[in-house]
MOPAC internal coordinates of N, CA, C and O (Angstrom, degrees):
PM7 1SCF
backbone

  N    0.0000 0     0.00 0     0.00 0    0    0    0
  C    1.4435 1     0.00 0     0.00 0    1    0    0
  C    1.5192 1   109.53 1     0.00 0    2    1    0
  O    1.2310 1   123.59 1   -25.53 1    3    2    1
  N    1.2092 1   110.72 1   154.47 1    3    2    1
  C    1.4307 1   119.65 1  -177.77 1    5    3    2
  C    1.5280 1   108.73 1   -85.20 1    6    5    3
  O    1.2310 1   119.05 1   -29.83 1    7    6    5
  N    1.3233 1   119.42 1   150.17 1    7    6    5
  C    1.4642 1   123.86 1  -178.35 1    9    7    6
  C    1.5130 1   110.47 1   -66.64 1   10    9    7
  O    1.2310 1   119.72 1   150.22 1   11   10    9
  N    1.3074 1   118.13 1   -29.78 1   11   10    9
  C    1.4439 1   120.49 1   180.00 1   13   11   10
  C    1.5184 1   109.82 1   -70.79 1   14   13   11
  O    1.2310 1   120.56 1   140.80 1   15   14   13
  N    1.3329 1   116.53 1   -39.20 1   15   14   13
  C    1.4438 1   120.46 1   178.40 1   17   15   14
  C    1.5395 1   110.40 1   -64.80 1   18   17   15
  O    1.2310 1   120.23 1   140.09 1   19   18   17
  N    1.2790 1   117.16 1   -39.91 1   19   18   17
  C    1.4650 1   120.88 1  -179.89 1   21   19   18
  C    1.5344 1   109.56 1   -65.17 1   22   21   19
  O    1.2310 1   120.12 1   140.27 1   23   22   21
  N    1.3130 1   117.38 1   -39.73 1   23   22   21
  C    1.4485 1   120.58 1   179.34 1   25   23   22
  C    1.5109 1   110.08 1   -66.63 1   26   25   23
  O    1.2310 1   119.63 1   141.44 1   27   26   25
  N    1.3431 1   118.30 1   -38.56 1   27   26   25
  C    1.4557 1   121.31 1   179.04 1   29   27   26
  C    1.5378 1   111.14 1   -66.00 1   30   29   27
  O    1.2310 1   120.53 1   138.70 1   31   30   29
  N    1.2957 1   116.58 1   -41.30 1   31   30   29
  C    1.4626 1   120.87 1   179.32 1   33   31   30
  C    1.5126 1   109.46 1   -65.05 1   34   33   31
  O    1.2310 1   120.03 1   138.41 1   35   34   33
  N    1.3211 1   117.55 1   -41.59 1   35   34   33
  C    1.4592 1   121.40 1   178.61 1   37   35   34
  C    1.5211 1   111.52 1   -64.27 1   38   37   35
  O    1.2310 1   120.35 1   141.52 1   39   38   37
  N    1.3289 1   116.94 1   -38.48 1   39   38   37
  C    1.4652 1   120.86 1   179.24 1   41   39   38
  C    1.5127 1   110.47 1   -67.62 1   42   41   39
  O    1.2310 1   120.13 1   136.86 1   43   42   41
  N    1.3130 1   117.35 1   -43.14 1   43   42   41
  C    1.4559 1   120.85 1   178.16 1   45   43   42
  C    1.5214 1   111.24 1   -63.93 1   46   45   43
  O    1.2310 1   120.42 1   140.10 1   47   46   45
  N    1.2838 1   116.80 1   -39.90 1   47   46   45
  C    1.4668 1   120.88 1   178.10 1   49   47   46
  C    1.5213 1   110.37 1   -63.38 1   50   49   47
  O    1.2310 1   119.89 1   137.20 1   51   50   49
  N    1.3379 1   117.82 1   -42.80 1   51   50   49
  C    1.4772 1   121.75 1   178.42 1   53   51   50
  C    1.5123 1   110.51 1   -63.90 1   54   53   51
  O    1.2310 1   119.96 1   140.82 1   55   54   53
  N    1.3206 1   117.68 1   -39.18 1   55   54   53
  C    1.4625 1   120.63 1   179.35 1   57   55   54
  C    1.5224 1   111.20 1   -68.02 1   58   57   55
  O    1.2310 1   120.72 1   141.63 1   59   58   57
  N    1.3011 1   116.22 1   -38.37 1   59   58   57
  C    1.4664 1   119.67 1   178.93 1   61   59   58
  C    1.5233 1   110.31 1   -64.86 1   62   61   59
  O    1.2310 1   120.88 1   134.89 1   63   62   61
  N    1.2978 1   115.93 1   -45.11 1   63   62   61
  C    1.4650 1   120.09 1   179.45 1   65   63   62
  C    1.5291 1   109.97 1   -67.39 1   66   65   63
  O    1.2310 1   119.99 1   141.04 1   67   66   65
  N    1.3107 1   117.62 1   -38.96 1   67   66   65
  C    1.4599 1   120.37 1  -178.89 1   69   67   66
  C    1.5085 1   110.24 1   -68.13 1   70   69   67
  O    1.2310 1   119.62 1   143.95 1   71   70   69
  N    1.3316 1   118.33 1   -36.05 1   71   70   69
  C    1.4550 1   120.64 1   179.01 1   73   71   70
  C    1.5080 1   111.83 1   -64.65 1   74   73   71
  O    1.2310 1   120.58 1   138.42 1   75   74   73
  N    1.3260 1   116.50 1   -41.58 1   75   74   73
  C    1.4658 1   118.39 1   179.12 1   77   75   74
  C    1.5380 1   110.16 1   -71.27 1   78   77   75
  O    1.2310 1   120.21 1   149.45 1   79   78   77
  N    1.2933 1   117.20 1   -30.55 1   79   78   77
  C    1.4718 1   120.88 1   178.81 1   81   79   78
  C    1.5237 1   109.45 1   -70.91 1   82   81   79
  O    1.2310 1   119.73 1   140.36 1   83   82   81
  N    1.3050 1   118.11 1   -39.64 1   83   82   81
  C    1.4672 1   120.90 1   178.51 1   85   83   82
  C    1.5151 1   112.32 1   -67.21 1   86   85   83
  O    1.2310 1   120.68 1   154.43 1   87   86   85
  N    1.3072 1   116.30 1   -25.57 1   87   86   85
  C    1.4498 1   119.62 1  -179.18 1   89   87   86
  C    1.5353 1   111.04 1   -69.17 1   90   89   87
  O    1.2310 1   119.69 1   148.85 1   91   90   89
  N    1.2825 1   118.21 1   -31.15 1   91   90   89
  C    1.4665 1   121.78 1  -175.68 1   93   91   90
  C    1.5308 1   113.69 1  -104.50 1   94   93   91
  O    1.2310 1   119.19 1   147.16 1   95   94   93
  N    1.2743 1   119.16 1   -32.84 1   95   94   93
  C    1.4698 1   122.02 1  -178.93 1   97   95   94
  C    1.5148 1   108.41 1  -155.32 1   98   97   95
  O    1.2310 1   122.36 1    -4.96 1   99   98   97
  N    1.2796 1   113.08 1   175.04 1   99   98   97
  C    1.4684 1   117.90 1   179.66 1  101   99   98
  C    1.5252 1   109.22 1   -99.31 1  102  101   99
  O    1.2310 1   120.83 1   -54.74 1  103  102  101
  N    1.2832 1   116.02 1   125.26 1  103  102  101
  C    1.4477 1   121.98 1   177.72 1  105  103  102
  C    1.5158 1   106.48 1  -128.98 1  106  105  103
  O    1.2310 1   121.46 1   -49.66 1  107  106  105
  N    1.3319 1   114.80 1   130.34 1  107  106  105
  C    1.4603 1   119.89 1  -179.50 1  109  107  106
  C    1.5095 1   109.24 1  -118.85 1  110  109  107
  O    1.2310 1   120.64 1   -38.01 1  111  110  109
  N    1.2661 1   116.38 1   141.99 1  111  110  109
  C    1.4580 1   122.95 1   175.16 1  113  111  110
  C    1.5034 1   107.42 1  -117.04 1  114  113  111
  O    1.2310 1   120.42 1   -42.81 1  115  114  113
  N    1.3220 1   116.79 1   137.19 1  115  114  113
  C    1.4601 1   118.52 1   177.22 1  117  115  114
  C    1.5148 1   110.93 1   172.58 1  118  117  115
  O    1.2310 1   121.83 1    -2.46 1  119  118  117
  N    1.3021 1   114.10 1   177.54 1  119  118  117
  C    1.4660 1   121.64 1   179.13 1  121  119  118
  C    1.5164 1   106.96 1  -121.93 1  122  121  119
  O    1.2310 1   119.90 1   -49.17 1  123  122  121
  N    1.3371 1   117.80 1   130.83 1  123  122  121
  C    1.4542 1   121.22 1  -179.57 1  125  123  122
  C    1.5267 1   111.34 1  -128.50 1  126  125  123
  O    1.2310 1   121.04 1   -19.33 1  127  126  125
  N    1.3052 1   115.62 1   160.67 1  127  126  125
  C    1.4512 1   122.83 1   178.28 1  129  127  126
  C    1.5174 1   107.08 1  -124.06 1  130  129  127
  O    1.2310 1   120.42 1   -55.76 1  131  130  129
  N    1.2949 1   116.81 1   124.24 1  131  130  129
  C    1.4606 1   120.91 1  -179.54 1  133  131  130
  C    1.5352 1   108.78 1  -112.62 1  134  133  131
  O    1.2310 1   121.17 1   -37.29 1  135  134  133
  N    1.3335 1   115.37 1   142.71 1  135  134  133
  C    1.4600 1   120.55 1   178.49 1  137  135  134
  C    1.5322 1   107.47 1  -120.51 1  138  137  135
  O    1.2310 1   121.02 1   -55.09 1  139  138  137
  N    1.2916 1   115.65 1   124.91 1  139  138  137
  C    1.4643 1   121.25 1   179.43 1  141  139  138
  C    1.5273 1   107.70 1   -93.54 1  142  141  139
  O    1.2310 1   118.90 1   -61.33 1  143  142  141
  N    1.3406 1   119.70 1   118.67 1  143  142  141
  C    1.4716 1   119.55 1  -178.36 1  145  143  142
  C    1.5345 1   112.94 1   -71.33 1  146  145  143
  O    1.2310 1   119.37 1   162.34 1  147  146  145
  N    1.3240 1   118.80 1   -17.66 1  147  146  145
  C    1.4647 1   121.38 1   179.71 1  149  147  146
  C    1.5183 1   113.37 1   -93.92 1  150  149  147
  O    1.2310 1   120.92 1  -175.45 1  151  150  149
  N    1.3083 1   115.85 1     4.55 1  151  150  149
  C    1.4546 1   119.79 1  -178.07 1  153  151  150
  C    1.5328 1   109.60 1   -76.33 1  154  153  151
  O    1.2310 1   121.50 1   -49.52 1  155  154  153
  N    1.3246 1   114.74 1   130.48 1  155  154  153
  C    1.4679 1   119.61 1   175.85 1  157  155  154
  C    1.5242 1   107.02 1  -120.64 1  158  157  155
  O    1.2310 1   120.33 1   -52.56 1  159  158  157
  N    1.3011 1   116.97 1   127.44 1  159  158  157
  C    1.4750 1   118.23 1  -178.76 1  161  159  158
  C    1.5264 1   109.37 1   -67.70 1  162  161  159
  O    1.2310 1   120.72 1   -28.38 1  163  162  161
  N    1.3071 1   116.22 1   151.62 1  163  162  161
  C    1.4648 1   118.40 1   179.36 1  165  163  162
  C    1.5246 1   111.08 1   -66.37 1  166  165  163
  O    1.2310 1   120.25 1   -25.99 1  167  166  165
  N    1.3332 1   117.13 1   154.01 1  167  166  165
  C    1.4592 1   118.22 1   179.20 1  169  167  166
  C    1.5146 1   110.25 1   -67.07 1  170  169  167
  O    1.2310 1   120.62 1   -23.39 1  171  170  169
  N    1.3063 1   116.42 1   156.61 1  171  170  169
  C    1.4705 1   118.42 1  -179.52 1  173  171  170
  C    1.5182 1   110.94 1   -63.96 1  174  173  171
  O    1.2310 1   120.41 1   -34.13 1  175  174  173
  N    1.2729 1   116.83 1   145.87 1  175  174  173
  C    1.4561 1   123.14 1  -177.41 1  177  175  174
  C    1.5187 1   108.34 1   -99.70 1  178  177  175
  O    1.2310 1   120.45 1   -58.89 1  179  178  177
  N    1.3072 1   116.74 1   121.11 1  179  178  177
  C    1.4655 1   120.88 1  -176.78 1  181  179  178
  C    1.5103 1   112.80 1  -108.00 1  182  181  179
  O    1.2310 1   119.43 1  -171.59 1  183  182  181
  N    1.2590 1   118.69 1     8.41 1  183  182  181
  C    1.4600 1   120.47 1   179.19 1  185  183  182
  C    1.5201 1   109.77 1   133.22 1  186  185  183
  O    1.2310 1   120.79 1     1.15 1  187  186  185
  N    1.3030 1   116.09 1  -178.85 1  187  186  185
  C    1.4682 1   118.93 1  -178.53 1  189  187  186
  C    1.5284 1   111.16 1   -67.30 1  190  189  187
  O    1.2310 1   121.38 1   -42.59 1  191  190  189
  N    1.3178 1   114.97 1   137.41 1  191  190  189
  C    1.4598 1   120.14 1   177.30 1  193  191  190
  C    1.5172 1   107.88 1  -110.82 1  194  193  191
  O    1.2310 1   121.27 1   -44.83 1  195  194  193
  N    1.2915 1   115.17 1   135.17 1  195  194  193
  C    1.4548 1   120.31 1   179.24 1  197  195  194
  C    1.5127 1   108.83 1  -112.54 1  198  197  195
  O    1.2310 1   120.90 1   -39.24 1  199  198  197
  N    1.3129 1   115.89 1   140.76 1  199  198  197
  C    1.4687 1   121.43 1   178.08 1  201  199  198
  C    1.5126 1   108.39 1  -100.72 1  202  201  199
  O    1.2310 1   121.29 1   -55.61 1  203  202  201
  N    1.3059 1   115.15 1   124.39 1  203  202  201
  C    1.4604 1   120.10 1   177.31 1  205  203  202
  C    1.5244 1   108.26 1  -107.64 1  206  205  203
  O    1.2310 1   120.01 1   -41.05 1  207  206  205
  N    1.3291 1   117.58 1   138.95 1  207  206  205
  C    1.4760 1   118.30 1   178.33 1  209  207  206
  C    1.5225 1   109.78 1   -66.51 1  210  209  207
  O    1.2310 1   120.13 1   -25.49 1  211  210  209
  N    1.3388 1   117.35 1   154.51 1  211  210  209
  C    1.4675 1   119.23 1  -179.47 1  213  211  210
  C    1.5291 1   111.18 1   -65.30 1  214  213  211
  O    1.2310 1   121.40 1   -31.93 1  215  214  213
  N    1.2808 1   114.92 1   148.07 1  215  214  213
  C    1.4563 1   120.67 1  -179.03 1  217  215  214
  C    1.5122 1   109.53 1   -89.30 1  218  217  215
  O    1.2310 1   120.33 1   -52.12 1  219  218  217
  N    1.3023 1   116.98 1   127.88 1  219  218  217
  C    1.4515 1   121.91 1   178.69 1  221  219  218
  C    1.5160 1   108.42 1  -106.15 1  222  221  219
  O    1.2310 1   120.84 1   -49.73 1  223  222  221
  N    1.3078 1   116.01 1   130.27 1  223  222  221
  C    1.4565 1   120.87 1   177.94 1  225  223  222
  C    1.5117 1   107.23 1  -100.62 1  226  225  223
  O    1.2310 1   120.96 1   -62.65 1  227  226  225
  N    1.3184 1   115.76 1   117.35 1  227  226  225
  C    1.4555 1   120.92 1   179.75 1  229  227  226
  C    1.5220 1   107.34 1  -101.29 1  230  229  227
  O    1.2310 1   121.44 1   -66.51 1  231  230  229
  N    1.3019 1   114.85 1   113.49 1  231  230  229
  C    1.4657 1   118.42 1  -179.39 1  233  231  230
  C    1.5130 1   109.25 1   -91.44 1  234  233  231
  O    1.2310 1   121.34 1   -43.43 1  235  234  233
  N    1.3278 1   115.05 1   136.57 1  235  234  233
  C    1.4657 1   117.11 1   178.86 1  237  235  234
  C    1.5079 1   111.02 1   -69.86 1  238  237  235
  O    1.2310 1   121.02 1   -21.03 1  239  238  237
  N    1.2907 1   115.65 1   158.97 1  239  238  237
  C    1.4607 1   120.70 1   179.01 1  241  239  238
  C    1.5334 1   108.71 1   -64.37 1  242  241  239
  O    1.2310 1   120.11 1   -34.92 1  243  242  241
  N    1.3110 1   117.39 1   145.08 1  243  242  241
  C    1.4620 1   118.67 1   179.75 1  245  243  242
  C    1.5375 1   111.00 1   -64.98 1  246  245  243
  O    1.2310 1   121.72 1   -36.58 1  247  246  245
  N    1.3043 1   114.31 1   143.42 1  247  246  245
  C    1.4653 1   120.35 1  -179.70 1  249  247  246
  C    1.5180 1   108.03 1   -86.65 1  250  249  247
  O    1.2310 1   120.64 1   -57.05 1  251  250  249
  N    1.3026 1   116.39 1   122.95 1  251  250  249
  C    1.4544 1   121.55 1   178.71 1  253  251  250
  C    1.5265 1   107.28 1  -111.99 1  254  253  251
  O    1.2310 1   121.33 1   -63.13 1  255  254  253
  N    1.2989 1   115.05 1   116.87 1  255  254  253
  C    1.4643 1   120.10 1  -179.42 1  257  255  254
  C    1.5229 1   107.64 1  -102.59 1  258  257  255
  O    1.2310 1   121.62 1   -60.91 1  259  258  257
  N    1.3056 1   114.50 1   119.09 1  259  258  257
  C    1.4629 1   119.46 1   179.50 1  261  259  258
  C    1.5167 1   107.74 1  -114.51 1  262  261  259
  O    1.2310 1   120.08 1   -44.28 1  263  262  261
  N    1.3123 1   117.46 1   135.72 1  263  262  261
  C    1.4557 1   118.59 1   178.13 1  265  263  262
  C    1.5382 1   109.19 1   -68.60 1  266  265  263
  O    1.2310 1   120.77 1   -27.05 1  267  266  265
  N    1.2953 1   116.14 1   152.95 1  267  266  265
  C    1.4642 1   117.52 1   179.71 1  269  267  266
  C    1.5234 1   109.82 1   -65.80 1  270  269  267
  O    1.2310 1   120.45 1   -28.02 1  271  270  269
  N    1.3084 1   116.75 1   151.98 1  271  270  269
  C    1.4572 1   118.55 1  -179.96 1  273  271  270
  C    1.5199 1   111.05 1   -64.35 1  274  273  271
  O    1.2310 1   121.66 1   -36.84 1  275  274  273
  N    1.3081 1   114.44 1   143.16 1  275  274  273
  C    1.4684 1   119.89 1  -179.01 1  277  275  274
  C    1.5328 1   106.57 1  -103.72 1  278  277  275
  O    1.2310 1   121.74 1   -55.85 1  279  278  277
  N    1.2990 1   114.27 1   124.15 1  279  278  277
  C    1.4658 1   119.57 1   177.80 1  281  279  278
  C    1.5126 1   108.81 1  -103.74 1  282  281  279
  O    1.2310 1   121.21 1   -55.88 1  283  282  281
  N    1.3084 1   115.29 1   124.12 1  283  282  281
  C    1.4682 1   120.70 1   178.64 1  285  283  282
  C    1.5083 1   106.01 1  -102.97 1  286  285  283
  O    1.2310 1   122.12 1   -60.07 1  287  286  285
  N    1.3081 1   113.55 1   119.93 1  287  286  285
  C    1.4592 1   118.00 1  -178.91 1  289  287  286
  C    1.5240 1   108.71 1   -78.11 1  290  289  287
  O    1.2310 1   121.99 1   -55.94 1  291  290  289
  N    1.2942 1   113.80 1   124.06 1  291  290  289
  C    1.4562 1   118.76 1   179.29 1  293  291  290
  C    1.5193 1   108.72 1   -79.42 1  294  293  291
  O    1.2310 1   120.91 1   -41.43 1  295  294  293
  N    1.3180 1   115.87 1   138.57 1  295  294  293
  C    1.4687 1   116.65 1   178.63 1  297  295  294
  C    1.5240 1   109.74 1   -65.32 1  298  297  295
  O    1.2310 1   122.04 1   -48.04 1  299  298  297
  N    1.2973 1   113.71 1   131.96 1  299  298  297
  C    1.4636 1   119.68 1   179.31 1  301  299  298
  C    1.5118 1   109.00 1   -86.04 1  302  301  299
  O    1.2310 1   120.62 1   -42.72 1  303  302  301
  N    1.3032 1   116.43 1   137.28 1  303  302  301
  C    1.4595 1   117.46 1   176.37 1  305  303  302
  C    1.5315 1   109.52 1   -65.00 1  306  305  303
  O    1.2310 1   122.42 1   -38.61 1  307  306  305
  N    1.2689 1   112.97 1   141.39 1  307  306  305
  C    1.4787 1   117.71 1  -179.98 1  309  307  306
  C    1.5269 1   108.31 1   -62.81 1  310  309  307
  O    1.2310 1   121.16 1   -41.00 1  311  310  309
  N    1.3068 1   115.38 1   139.00 1  311  310  309
  C    1.4384 1   116.92 1   178.77 1  313  311  310
  C    1.5482 1   109.72 1   -62.86 1  314  313  311
  O    1.2310 1   121.94 1   -37.04 1  315  314  313
  N    1.3000 1   113.89 1   142.96 1  315  314  313
  C    1.4651 1   118.82 1  -177.45 1  317  315  314
  C    1.5247 1   108.39 1   -72.29 1  318  317  315
  O    1.2310 1   122.23 1   -55.96 1  319  318  317
  N    1.2802 1   113.34 1   124.04 1  319  318  317
  C    1.4663 1   119.23 1   179.43 1  321  319  318
  C    1.5308 1   107.51 1  -102.55 1  322  321  319
  O    1.2310 1   121.18 1   -66.24 1  323  322  321
  N    1.2764 1   115.35 1   113.76 1  323  322  321
  C    1.4683 1   120.19 1  -179.87 1  325  323  322
  C    1.5188 1   110.38 1   -84.70 1  326  325  323
  O    1.2310 1   122.16 1   -31.40 1  327  326  325
  N    1.2917 1   113.47 1   148.60 1  327  326  325
  C    1.4574 1   119.39 1   168.30 1  329  327  326
  C    1.5234 1   107.27 1   -93.87 1  330  329  327
  O    1.2310 1   120.50 1   -30.81 1  331  330  329
  N    1.2811 1   116.64 1   149.19 1  331  330  329
  C    1.4580 1   121.24 1  -178.51 1  333  331  330
  C    1.5301 1   107.41 1  -109.09 1  334  333  331
  O    1.2310 1   121.47 1   -56.70 1  335  334  333
  N    1.3339 1   114.79 1   123.30 1  335  334  333
  C    1.4581 1   121.57 1  -174.59 1  337  335  334
  C    1.5179 1   109.15 1  -115.21 1  338  337  335
  O    1.2310 1   121.01 1   -40.25 1  339  338  337
  N    1.3233 1   115.68 1   139.75 1  339  338  337
  C    1.4650 1   121.45 1   176.79 1  341  339  338
  C    1.5269 1   107.06 1  -111.97 1  342  341  339
  O    1.2310 1   119.69 1   -63.02 1  343  342  341
  N    1.3468 1   118.19 1   116.98 1  343  342  341
  C    1.4673 1   122.60 1  -175.91 1  345  343  342
  C    1.5428 1   111.79 1   -69.41 1  346  345  343
  O    1.2310 1   121.05 1   139.48 1  347  346  345
  N    1.2878 1   115.59 1   -40.52 1  347  346  345
  C    1.4779 1   116.43 1  -177.03 1  349  347  346
  C    1.5309 1   111.03 1   -66.76 1  350  349  347
  O    1.2310 1   120.10 1   144.76 1  351  350  349
  N    1.3224 1   117.41 1   -35.24 1  351  350  349
  C    1.4737 1   119.99 1  -179.72 1  353  351  350
  C    1.5120 1   111.10 1   -90.21 1  354  353  351
  O    1.2310 1   119.69 1   167.47 1  355  354  353
  N    1.2924 1   118.20 1   -12.53 1  355  354  353
  C    1.4656 1   124.76 1  -175.10 1  357  355  354
  C    1.5317 1   112.01 1    49.19 1  358  357  355
  O    1.2310 1   122.69 1  -129.58 1  359  358  357
  N    1.3970 1   112.45 1    50.42 1  359  358  357
  C    1.4632 1   118.91 1  -179.66 1  361  359  358
  C    1.5318 1   108.83 1  -152.39 1  362  361  359
  O    1.2310 1   121.61 1   -13.68 1  363  362  361
  N    1.3127 1   114.52 1   166.32 1  363  362  361
  C    1.4617 1   121.49 1  -178.75 1  365  363  362
  C    1.5229 1   109.26 1  -104.30 1  366  365  363
  O    1.2310 1   122.38 1   -23.16 1  367  366  365
  N    1.3657 1   113.04 1   156.84 1  367  366  365
  C    1.4598 1   119.86 1   171.65 1  369  367  366
  C    1.5210 1   106.72 1   -71.73 1  370  369  367
  O    1.2310 1   116.12 1   -40.78 1  371  370  369
  N    1.2098 1   124.98 1   139.22 1  371  370  369
  C    1.4611 1   137.84 1    13.15 1  373  371  370
  C    1.5270 1   113.38 1   -93.48 1  374  373  371
  O    1.2310 1   120.41 1  -175.79 1  375  374  373
  N    1.3509 1   116.82 1     4.21 1  375  374  373
  C    1.4675 1   117.99 1  -179.54 1  377  375  374
  C    1.5285 1   110.35 1   -69.94 1  378  377  375
  O    1.2310 1   120.43 1   150.84 1  379  378  377
  N    1.3099 1   116.79 1   -29.16 1  379  378  377
  C    1.4604 1   121.37 1   175.65 1  381  379  378
  C    1.5174 1   105.97 1  -118.93 1  382  381  379
  O    1.2310 1   119.49 1   -53.11 1  383  382  381
  N    1.3078 1   118.58 1   126.89 1  383  382  381
  C    1.4597 1   122.02 1  -174.69 1  385  383  382
  C    1.5365 1   112.27 1   -87.60 1  386  385  383
  O    1.2310 1   119.39 1   150.72 1  387  386  385
  N    1.3370 1   118.78 1   -29.28 1  387  386  385
  C    1.4526 1   121.76 1  -177.60 1  389  387  386
  C    1.5111 1   109.92 1  -130.69 1  390  389  387
  O    1.2310 1   121.04 1   -33.63 1  391  390  389
  N    1.3314 1   115.62 1   146.37 1  391  390  389
  C    1.4565 1   121.46 1   178.82 1  393  391  390
  C    1.5191 1   107.11 1  -135.48 1  394  393  391
  O    1.2310 1   119.61 1   -57.55 1  395  394  393
  N    1.3697 1   118.35 1   122.45 1  395  394  393
  C    1.4666 1   121.95 1  -174.87 1  397  395  394
  C    1.5179 1   111.36 1   -65.88 1  398  397  395
  O    1.2310 1   119.52 1   131.25 1  399  398  397
  N    1.3205 1   118.51 1   -48.75 1  399  398  397
  C    1.4669 1   121.13 1  -174.76 1  401  399  398
  C    1.5242 1   112.51 1   -81.67 1  402  401  399
  O    1.2310 1   117.83 1   173.03 1  403  402  401
  N    1.3133 1   121.74 1    -6.97 1  403  402  401
  C    1.4692 1   124.30 1  -179.25 1  405  403  402
  C    1.5155 1   110.96 1   106.46 1  406  405  403
  O    1.2310 1   120.68 1   -23.12 1  407  406  405
  N    1.2705 1   116.31 1   156.88 1  407  406  405
  C    1.4612 1   123.08 1  -178.27 1  409  407  406
  C    1.5160 1   110.94 1   -81.81 1  410  409  407
  O    1.2310 1   120.72 1   -37.23 1  411  410  409
  N    1.2884 1   116.22 1   142.77 1  411  410  409
  C    1.4590 1   122.91 1   176.17 1  413  411  410
  C    1.5351 1   107.20 1  -106.86 1  414  413  411
  O    1.2310 1   121.29 1   -52.48 1  415  414  413
  N    1.3146 1   115.14 1   127.52 1  415  414  413
  C    1.4681 1   117.86 1  -179.84 1  417  415  414
  C    1.5182 1   109.65 1   -83.16 1  418  417  415
  O    1.2310 1   120.81 1   -48.70 1  419  418  417
  N    1.3242 1   116.06 1   131.30 1  419  418  417
  C    1.4681 1   121.94 1  -175.34 1  421  419  418
  C    1.5210 1   107.23 1  -131.63 1  422  421  419
  O    1.2310 1   120.72 1   -42.97 1  423  422  421
  N    1.3519 1   116.23 1   137.03 1  423  422  421
  C    1.4754 1   119.90 1   175.09 1  425  423  422
  C    1.5004 1   109.48 1   -68.22 1  426  425  423
  O    1.2310 1   119.14 1   -41.88 1  427  426  425
  N    1.2953 1   119.25 1   138.12 1  427  426  425
  C    1.4601 1   120.26 1   179.22 1  429  427  426
  C    1.5050 1   110.69 1   -67.94 1  430  429  427
  O    1.2310 1   121.02 1   -35.93 1  431  430  429
  N    1.3045 1   115.66 1   144.07 1  431  430  429
  C    1.4681 1   121.08 1   176.82 1  433  431  430
  C    1.5019 1   107.82 1  -105.81 1  434  433  431
  O    1.2310 1   120.25 1   -47.60 1  435  434  433
  N    1.3334 1   117.14 1   132.40 1  435  434  433
  C    1.4668 1   118.79 1  -179.82 1  437  435  434
  C    1.5352 1   111.00 1   -65.66 1  438  437  435
  O    1.2310 1   121.85 1   -32.81 1  439  438  437
  N    1.3075 1   114.06 1   147.19 1  439  438  437
  C    1.4694 1   119.63 1   179.53 1  441  439  438
  C    1.5173 1   108.64 1   -72.65 1  442  441  439
  O    1.2310 1   120.44 1   -37.22 1  443  442  441
  N    1.3442 1   116.76 1   142.78 1  443  442  441
  C    1.4478 1   119.18 1  -179.36 1  445  443  442
  C    1.4983 1   112.81 1  -105.66 1  446  445  443
  O    1.2310 1   120.10 1   180.00 1  447  446  445

């Protein structure tokens, strides 16, 4: 068969089918172009982009230098040194070595 005959048969077949389709419903054939007003083109691509995690700066704790504690030694009072008096001998130790009734403790009196 010739190519022209095949094209004619195909056209007649399409018209026959289209006629029966128009009888029952509306069918349209065509090519359309739609424009979306909200369409935004993608940004230009300049090469591979790498994502790096954010850098965190960790600051060390501040250094606090404290001098060591200073301890001031308080002067201790001198221990009280008692004199030992013997009443029967009417004298103090070491001038009298023994005392029958026992030694009597006496606060020292400063010399005048």
